[in-house]
C-alpha positions in Angstrom: 95.2 61.9 85.8 93.8 63.2 89.1 96.7 65.6 89.4 96.0 66.9 85.9 92.3 67.4 86.7 93.2 69.2 89.9 95.6 71.5 88.1 93.0 72.3 85.5 90.4 73.0 88.2 92.8 75.3 90.0 93.3 77.2 86.7 89.6 77.4 86.0 88.8 78.7 89.5 91.7 81.2 89.2 90.2 82.6 86.0 86.8 82.9 87.7 88.6 84.7 90.5 90.1 87.2 88.1 86.8 87.9 86.4 85.1 88.3 89.7 87.8 90.7 90.8 87.2 93.0 87.9 83.4 93.0 87.9 82.5 92.3 91.5 84.8 94.9 92.9 83.3 97.5 90.6 79.7 96.9 91.6 79.8 95.8 95.2 82.8 97.3 97.1 82.3 100.9 98.2 85.8 101.5 96.9 86.7 99.8 93.6 90.0 98.1 92.5 90.9 101.1 90.3 90.6 103.3 93.4 93.0 101.2 95.4 96.7 101.5 95.9 97.3 98.3 93.8 94.9 99.3 91.1 96.0 102.9 90.5 97.0 103.5 86.9 99.7 106.0 88.0 101.4 104.3 91.0 99.8 100.8 91.2 101.3 97.4 91.1 103.7 97.0 88.1 105.8 93.9 87.8 109.4 94.5 86.7 109.3 91.9 83.9 106.0 93.2 82.5 106.3 97.0 82.1 104.5 96.5 78.8 101.9 96.0 77.5 100.2 96.1 80.9 99.8 99.5 82.5 100.4 100.0 86.2 97.5 98.5 88.2 96.6 95.8 85.7 95.5 92.5 87.3 98.2 90.6 85.4 100.9 92.2 87.4 99.9 89.9 90.3 97.9 87.2 88.6 98.9 84.8 85.8 96.2 83.9 83.3 97.4 80.4 82.7 100.0 79.0 85.0 100.9 80.1 88.5 101.4 78.8 92.0 98.9 76.1 92.8 96.9 77.8 95.5 93.9 78.5 93.4 94.4 82.2 93.0 96.9 82.2 90.0 99.3 84.4 91.9 102.8 85.2 90.7 104.1 83.7 94.0 102.9 81.6 96.9 100.2 83.3 98.9 102.1 82.3 102.0 104.8 79.8 102.6 103.6 78.9 106.2 107.1 79.6 107.6 106.8 79.5 111.4 109.0 82.5 112.4 111.2 85.2 110.9 113.4 86.0 109.1 111.0 86.6 106.3 112.2 86.7 102.7 110.6 87.8 99.4 109.3 84.3 98.8 107.6 84.1 102.2 104.4 85.7 100.9 103.2 87.1 97.6 103.0 90.5 99.4 106.8 90.6 100.0 107.4 90.0 96.4 106.9 93.8 96.0 106.8 95.1 99.5 110.4 94.4 100.1 112.2 97.6 99.0 114.6 97.5 96.1 116.6 94.3 96.6 114.7 91.4 95.1 111.5 93.3 94.6 109.2 92.5 91.6 107.8 96.1 91.6 109.1 98.1 88.7 109.4 101.3 90.7 110.4 100.3 94.2 108.7 102.4 96.9 109.0 103.0 100.6 106.5 101.9 103.3 107.7 103.5 106.5 106.5 102.4 109.9 103.6 104.0 111.7 105.9 106.1 113.9 107.5 107.7 110.9 104.4 108.1 108.6 102.0 109.4 111.2 104.2 110.2 114.2 107.1 112.2 112.7 109.8 109.8 113.8 112.9 108.8 111.8 111.9 105.6 110.0 113.4 102.4 111.5 112.6 100.5 108.3 111.7 101.4 104.7 109.5 98.5 103.7 106.9 96.1 105.0 109.1 93.0 104.9 111.8 94.7 106.9 109.2 95.9 109.4 108.2 92.3 110.0 111.9 91.3 110.4 112.4 93.6 113.4 112.9 92.2 116.9 109.2 92.6 117.9 106.7 91.6 115.2 103.3 90.2 114.4 104.0 86.6 113.7 102.5 85.9 110.3 101.9 82.2 110.8 100.2 82.9 114.1 98.0 85.5 112.3 97.1 83.0 109.6 96.3 80.2 112.0 94.0 82.5 114.0 92.0 84.2 111.3 91.5 80.9 109.4 90.3 79.1 112.5 93.2 76.7 112.9 94.0 78.0 116.4 92.5 80.1 119.1 88.8 80.8 119.8 87.8 82.9 116.9 87.6 82.4 113.1 86.2 84.8 110.6 84.1 84.0 107.6 86.2 85.5 104.9 89.5 83.6 105.3 89.8 80.1 103.8 92.7 77.8 104.5 95.0 79.2 101.9 94.5 82.8 103.0 97.5 85.2 103.1 97.9 86.4 106.7 98.2 90.0 105.5 94.5 89.8 104.5 93.5 89.8 108.1 93.9 93.6 108.2 94.1 94.4 104.5 91.9 93.7 101.5 94.4 94.0 98.7 91.8 94.8 96.0 90.4 97.9 97.8 93.2 99.0 100.2 94.3 102.5 99.5 97.5 104.5 100.1 97.1 106.3 103.4 100.9 106.8 103.5 100.5 109.3 100.6 97.7 111.2 102.4 98.2 110.7 106.2 95.6 113.4 106.9 92.9 111.8 104.8 91.3 108.7 106.3 89.4 108.1 103.1 92.7 106.7 101.8 92.8 104.1 104.6 94.6 100.8 103.8 92.8 98.7 106.4 89.8 96.5 106.7 88.5 94.9 109.9 88.8 91.1 110.0 85.0 91.0 110.7 84.2 93.2 107.7 86.8 92.2 105.1 84.9 93.5 102.0 84.9 97.1 103.2 87.6 99.6 104.1 87.7 100.8 107.7 88.2 104.4 108.5 87.1 105.8 105.2 83.6 106.9 106.2 84.0 110.6 107.2 80.3 110.9 107.8 80.3 107.7 109.9 82.0 108.5 113.2 82.1 104.9 114.3 85.0 104.5 111.8 87.0 107.4 113.2 88.4 108.2 116.6 85.8 111.0 116.8 83.4 108.1 117.7 84.7 108.7 121.3 83.5 112.3 121.3 85.9 114.6 123.0 87.7 111.7 124.8 90.3 111.1 122.1 93.2 113.4 122.2 95.7 112.8 119.3 99.3 112.8 120.5 101.9 115.3 119.5 103.7 114.8 116.2 105.9 117.9 116.2 105.9 121.1 118.3 102.3 121.6 119.4 100.9 120.0 116.2 99.2 116.7 116.4 99.1 113.3 114.7 98.3 112.0 112.1 99.7 114.6 109.7 100.9 117.4 112.0 99.2 120.3 110.2 97.1 121.4 113.2 97.1 121.6 116.9 93.3 121.2 117.1 92.1 118.1 118.8 88.8 118.2 116.9 90.4 118.6 113.5 93.1 115.9 114.0 90.9 113.3 115.7 88.6 113.5 112.6 91.6 112.4 110.5 92.3 109.2 112.6 90.7 105.9 111.8 89.2 104.1 114.8 92.1 101.6 115.1 90.7 100.3 118.4 87.7 98.7 116.7 90.1 97.1 114.2 92.4 95.7 116.9 89.7 94.4 119.3 88.3 92.2 116.5 91.1 89.9 117.6 92.6 91.3 120.8 89.8 91.4 123.5 88.6 89.7 126.6 87.4 86.4 125.1 89.6 85.5 122.1 92.5 83.1 122.9 95.4 83.8 120.6 98.7 81.8 120.8 102.0 83.6 120.3 104.9 81.6 119.0 107.3 84.4 119.9 106.2 84.5 123.5 105.5 80.8 123.8 102.1 81.4 125.4 98.7 82.7 124.8 98.4 86.5 124.7 96.9 88.2 127.6 93.2 89.0 127.3 91.8 92.4 128.2 88.6 94.4 128.0 89.2 97.7 126.3 86.0 99.2 127.8 87.6 98.7 131.2 91.2 99.6 130.4 92.4 102.9 131.9 94.0 103.8 128.6 90.9 102.6 126.9 87.3 103.4 127.9 87.8 102.7 131.6 87.9 105.4 134.2 91.3 106.8 135.2 92.0 108.7 138.4 93.8 112.0 139.0 96.5 111.7 141.7 95.9 114.3 144.3 96.7 117.9 143.4 99.9 117.1 141.4 100.3 117.3 137.7 101.2 113.8 136.4 100.5 114.1 132.7 102.2 116.0 129.9 100.8 118.1 127.0 98.7 117.8 124.9 97.0 115.9 127.7 95.6 117.7 130.7 95.1 116.8 134.4 91.7 118.5 134.3 90.5 115.9 131.7 91.9 112.8 133.5 89.2 110.1 133.7 87.8 111.1 130.3 90.6 110.1 127.8 90.5 107.2 125.4 93.7 106.4 123.5 94.2 104.8 120.1 96.1 101.5 120.0 98.3 103.1 117.4 99.3 105.9 119.8 101.7 103.4 121.5 102.0 100.3 119.1 103.2 99.5 115.6 101.0 97.3 113.5 103.7 95.3 111.7 107.0 95.3 113.7 109.2 97.4 115.9 112.7 97.6 117.3 111.0 97.9 120.7 109.4 95.2 122.9 105.8 94.3 122.4 105.5 96.4 119.2 106.0 99.6 121.1 106.5 102.6 118.8 109.9 104.2 118.4 108.3 107.7 119.0 105.3 108.3 121.2 103.8 111.8 121.8 106.7 113.5 120.2 109.3 111.6 122.3 111.8 108.9 121.3 111.2 105.6 123.0 113.9 102.9 123.2 112.7 99.6 124.7 114.5 96.6 123.1 113.0 93.2 123.6 113.5 92.1 127.2 112.9 95.6 128.6 110.7 95.4 131.6 111.2 99.0 133.0 108.3 100.9 131.4 109.4 104.4 132.2 110.9 104.8 128.6 107.3 104.6 127.3 105.4 106.1 130.2 107.5 109.3 130.4 106.3 110.2 126.9 103.0 111.2 128.3 103.6 111.1 132.1 106.1 112.7 134.4 109.7 111.4 134.9 110.4 108.2 136.7 111.2 109.9 140.1 107.7 111.5 140.1 106.0 108.3 139.0 107.7 106.4 141.8 106.5 109.0 144.3 103.0 108.1 143.3 103.8 104.5 143.9 105.0 105.4 147.3 101.7 107.1 148.1 99.8 104.1 146.8 101.9 101.9 149.0 100.9 103.8 152.1 97.2 103.7 151.1 97.1 100.1 150.0 99.5 98.7 152.6 102.1 97.4 150.1 105.6 96.6 151.3 108.7 98.1 149.7 109.7 94.7 148.4 106.5 94.6 146.3 108.3 96.9 143.9 112.0 96.7 144.9 114.3 93.7 145.0 115.4 95.1 148.3 114.0 97.8 150.6 116.7 100.3 149.6 114.8 103.6 149.2 116.3 104.8 145.9 115.1 105.4 142.4 117.7 103.3 140.6 115.9 101.2 138.0 118.3 98.3 138.8 116.7 98.0 142.2 113.2 97.9 140.8 111.3 94.8 139.9 109.8 94.7 136.3 106.7 96.8 135.8 104.7 94.2 133.8 103.7 91.8 136.6 101.5 94.7 137.9 101.0 96.9 134.8 99.9 95.3 131.6 96.8 95.1 129.4 94.2 93.4 131.5 95.5 94.6 134.8 92.9 97.4 134.9 90.4 94.8 135.9 92.5 94.0 139.0 93.9 96.2 141.7 96.4 98.1 139.5 94.5 100.6 137.4 97.2 101.7 135.0 97.1 99.7 131.8 
């Protein structure tokens, strides 16, 4: 009897949820459901089994009116299966029921979601859909994300994420998220919402510079996409024009990744390193020009060193990557290959800085000034540039090290 009552209650609450979706989203959200990628009547969600009578974007493509999974939302699939690690499959989360490419997808017209490097950086795509992106060697662990945003682990919980929350909701509000991939140069089509502001899109306010990388004034220099043209869409080489097309991803990321929040990583088997973006040299901290030499590549300039602020997405993928620590496969117009386990950072650094031999010369000058020994960097004191003889970069250079003696990351 109790079980029956609970089922009826879930169905009743689910119906209330559906009505609130239709009416609340129209009156309160700055962007409505029909404006969203899922609610579009031309390319929105459309379940394969229900091509009629429901038009694309209809709520019934994701929600059952009468019977569904018992999570209170009447979804066509489990919100999230609480699987601890990859591999992820279409049944892992309701999102992967459609965002999984052609095989096994419930979407009537399967579509591609390429990684950030391809969509905004001009790279060859390493994956064609979101589920595949999360199944790459380096990835945001979905169970870790869920536990953190719902308050089950770590030091921070947000007000909009109840226990049954889908982890994808941490950065996306499915009822208002738009299709930035279709319009990479138009931030009003952003697909993201900050965890601390779940009911609103982030990056869509073109007249509100706090939501765009222009909030850093002239400090943000978009990286190269192709030739001399810059990200995110590669149609201009103008810093001013292209920066105004880029959401302030930093504000999104530091909702979770900052100097105080403790976040456990199942993949790494430890808590993530904390860091203060306002002190990071690649963030808002002060960098230093090394002598009279040029140690930075276009579109960046030595004359502006000490003034730059990067975007987190200039180096990292949001979902998954073939490279370690979610490093992009293409950075500043250059291919980057750093499979998990890589500890020699030149593959990434040389995208914006000089080649390894020159970077090592700077280390040698630093050694003379700071009285470091050769064995602080080398496994032996052999004076050569062979990476095999070098110790890993990360004990000295990592997010958070800018607050210590090594002002690089």
